[in-house]
C-alpha positions as CSV (number, residue, x, y, z in Angstrom):
1,S,37.5,-3.6,10.5
2,D,35.3,-0.7,9.4
3,S,36.7,-0.8,5.8
4,L,36.0,-4.6,5.5
5,H,32.5,-4.1,6.9
6,K,31.9,-1.4,4.3
7,L,33.4,-3.5,1.5
8,K,31.1,-6.4,2.3
9,L,28.0,-4.2,2.3
10,V,29.0,-2.5,-0.9
11,N,29.6,-5.9,-2.6
12,Q,26.4,-7.3,-1.2
13,T,24.4,-4.3,-2.5
14,I,25.9,-4.5,-5.9
15,K,25.3,-8.3,-6.1
16,I,21.6,-7.8,-5.2
17,Q,21.2,-5.1,-7.8
18,S,22.9,-7.0,-10.6
19,T,21.0,-10.3,-9.8
20,F,17.5,-9.0,-9.2
21,R,17.6,-5.7,-11.2
22,I,16.4,-3.8,-8.2
23,K,18.1,-1.4,-5.8
24,P,17.7,-2.8,-2.2
25,T,16.3,-0.2,0.3
26,S,15.7,-2.3,3.4
27,Y,18.2,-4.1,5.5
28,R,18.6,-6.4,8.5
29,A,22.1,-7.1,9.9
30,G,23.2,-10.7,10.4
31,R,22.6,-12.0,13.9
32,F,20.9,-8.6,14.6
33,G,24.4,-7.1,14.9
34,Q,23.7,-3.6,13.9
35,N,25.7,-0.6,15.3
36,A,26.3,3.1,14.5
37,K,29.0,2.3,12.0
38,G,26.8,-0.1,10.1
39,L,24.0,2.3,10.2
40,K,26.2,5.0,8.6
41,I,27.3,2.6,5.9
42,I,23.8,1.6,4.8
43,E,22.7,5.2,4.8
44,E,25.6,6.1,2.5
45,L,24.5,3.2,0.2
46,G,21.0,4.6,-0.1
47,Y,19.1,2.2,2.2
48,K,15.9,3.7,3.6
49,V,14.9,1.4,6.4
50,D,16.7,-1.0,8.8
51,S,15.1,-3.7,10.9
52,S,18.1,-5.1,13.0
53,I,17.1,-3.9,16.5
54,T,15.4,-6.2,18.9
55,P,14.2,-4.1,21.9
56,L,14.5,-5.4,25.5
57,T,17.2,-7.8,24.3
58,N,21.0,-8.1,24.6
59,W,22.7,-10.4,22.1
60,G,26.1,-8.9,22.8
61,A,24.7,-6.0,20.8
62,D,22.7,-4.5,23.6
63,F,19.2,-3.3,22.5
64,R,17.5,-3.4,25.9
65,Q,17.0,0.4,25.9
66,A,15.8,0.6,22.3
67,N,12.5,2.2,21.3
68,L,9.7,-0.3,20.6
69,E,8.2,1.6,17.8
70,P,9.8,3.0,14.6
71,Y,12.2,5.9,14.8
72,F,15.2,7.5,13.1
73,P,18.2,6.6,15.2
74,D,20.9,8.7,16.7
75,F,24.4,7.8,15.5
76,N,25.8,8.2,19.0
77,N,23.2,5.7,20.4
78,I,21.2,3.8,17.8
79,C,18.7,2.8,20.5
80,E,17.6,6.5,20.7
81,P,15.9,8.8,18.2
82,G,18.3,11.1,16.3
83,S,19.3,12.4,12.9
84,S,19.8,9.3,10.8
85,R,17.8,9.3,7.5
86,V,17.4,5.5,7.9
87,L,14.1,4.5,9.5
88,E,14.6,1.9,12.2
89,V,11.6,-0.6,12.3
90,P,12.4,-2.8,15.3
91,V,11.5,-6.4,15.4
92,T,8.4,-6.6,17.6
93,V,9.4,-7.5,21.1
94,D,7.5,-6.6,24.2
95,V,6.6,-7.6,27.8
96,N,3.2,-7.0,29.4
97,L,4.1,-4.2,31.8
98,P,3.0,-0.6,32.2
99,K,5.3,1.8,30.5
100,F,6.6,3.4,33.7
101,I,7.7,-0.1,35.1
102,K,9.0,-1.3,31.7
103,K,11.8,1.3,31.8
104,Y,13.2,-0.5,34.9
105,Y,12.7,-4.0,33.4
106,R,15.0,-2.9,30.5
107,Y,18.0,-2.7,32.8
108,N,17.8,-6.3,33.8
109,S,20.1,-9.0,32.4
110,E,18.9,-11.7,30.1
111,T,19.2,-14.2,32.9
112,I,17.0,-12.1,35.2
113,M,14.5,-11.5,32.4
114,A,14.3,-15.2,31.8
115,G,13.6,-15.8,35.5
116,L,10.9,-13.1,35.6
117,K,8.8,-15.0,33.1
118,Y,7.9,-17.5,35.9
119,M,6.3,-14.5,37.6
120,G,4.2,-13.9,34.5
121,L,6.5,-11.2,33.2
122,K,7.2,-12.9,29.9
123,K,9.1,-11.2,27.1
124,I,7.7,-12.2,23.7
125,M,9.3,-11.7,20.3
126,L,7.5,-12.2,17.0
127,W,9.9,-14.9,15.9
128,P,8.3,-18.3,15.3
129,P,11.2,-20.6,16.3
130,I,11.2,-19.2,19.9
131,S,7.6,-18.1,20.4
132,S,4.3,-19.9,20.3
133,S,1.5,-18.8,18.0
134,K,-0.6,-18.2,21.2
135,D,2.0,-15.8,22.6
136,M,2.6,-14.0,19.2
137,I,-1.2,-13.5,18.8
138,K,-1.5,-12.3,22.4
139,L,1.2,-9.7,21.9
140,S,-0.1,-8.6,18.6
141,S,-3.6,-8.2,19.9
142,R,-2.3,-6.0,22.7
143,L,-0.4,-3.8,20.2
144,I,-3.3,-3.6,17.8
145,S,-5.5,-2.4,20.7
146,K,-2.9,0.3,21.4
147,K,-2.9,1.3,17.8
148,S,0.8,0.6,17.3
149,P,1.9,1.6,13.8
150,V,3.5,-1.8,12.9
151,I,3.8,-5.4,13.9
152,N,7.1,-6.7,12.7
153,L,7.7,-10.5,12.6
154,V,11.1,-11.9,11.8
155,S,11.6,-15.1,9.8
156,H,14.8,-16.3,8.2
157,S,14.8,-18.3,5.0
158,N,17.0,-21.0,6.5
159,E,14.1,-21.7,8.9
160,L,12.0,-23.1,6.1
161,S,13.7,-26.4,5.8
162,I,15.3,-29.1,8.0
163,S,18.7,-29.1,6.3
164,S,19.4,-25.4,6.9
165,S,17.7,-24.6,10.1
166,P,19.3,-24.8,13.6
167,F,15.8,-25.0,15.1
168,H,14.3,-28.0,13.3
169,K,15.9,-31.4,13.9
170,N,13.2,-33.4,12.0
171,S,10.1,-33.0,9.8
172,G,7.9,-32.9,12.9
173,D,9.7,-29.8,14.2
174,L,9.3,-28.2,10.7
175,A,5.6,-29.0,10.6
176,K,5.1,-27.3,14.0
177,Y,6.9,-24.2,12.7
178,Y,4.6,-24.0,9.6
179,K,1.6,-24.5,11.9
180,K,2.7,-21.5,13.9
181,L,2.9,-19.4,10.8
182,E,-0.5,-20.6,9.6
183,E,-2.2,-19.8,12.9
184,F,-0.5,-16.4,13.1
185,F,-1.3,-15.4,9.5
186,A,-4.9,-16.5,10.0
187,F,-5.1,-14.1,13.0
188,L,-3.6,-11.3,10.9
189,K,-6.2,-11.9,8.2
190,K,-9.0,-12.0,10.7
191,S,-7.8,-8.8,12.2
192,E,-7.6,-7.1,8.8
193,I,-3.9,-6.2,9.2
194,Q,-2.3,-4.9,6.0
195,S,0.8,-6.7,4.9
196,L,3.7,-4.5,3.7
197,T,7.4,-4.9,2.9
198,L,9.7,-2.8,5.1
199,S,10.3,-0.4,2.2
200,E,6.5,0.0,1.6
201,F,6.1,0.7,5.3
202,Y,8.8,3.4,5.1
203,Q,6.8,5.1,2.3
204,E,3.6,4.9,4.4
205,Y,5.3,6.0,7.6
206,T,7.1,9.0,6.2
207,K,4.1,10.1,4.3
208,V,2.0,10.5,7.5
209,S,4.8,11.4,10.0
């Protein structure tokens, strides 16, 4: 229910404040399950930035139509710009298509999108368990050349060990994961990309917007 959802977020926020002595201002919904009601709750709780939306993707929460770059969402449709005071910084997801064609690609189902990759139309997400370092670097290079304001990689803490990760069955899998991170971070360093927390990015973005 909405009241239970709010109670959980209130308790979570209080717990973070009491434990770390800092007020949380950035948020990502579990399983990327953000919606308009959740957005309103975190805005009421004083969060400044959300990073729950994965463009071109439908997890059940359908974000296929979402903006690829940061925006302030609409409460009637969080995939569109609107009047929320919470800045949405989507996880970086893209496909190598011209903008005028990409709008049609968005309407496809996940099954069709998966099939299109065999035609070279491969959707890439900056999420190491599901993307190679080569693909993540290729996507990031393209966005850097377009002067995109942010590259947003997602990584969950449970991915950093074998015991807690659904992606790593053994030490070899985990070593490959760390190798991806090393290669991607080396690329970022070589490209002189500045590393920021989401809250720091909010400050930078709102200062120049």
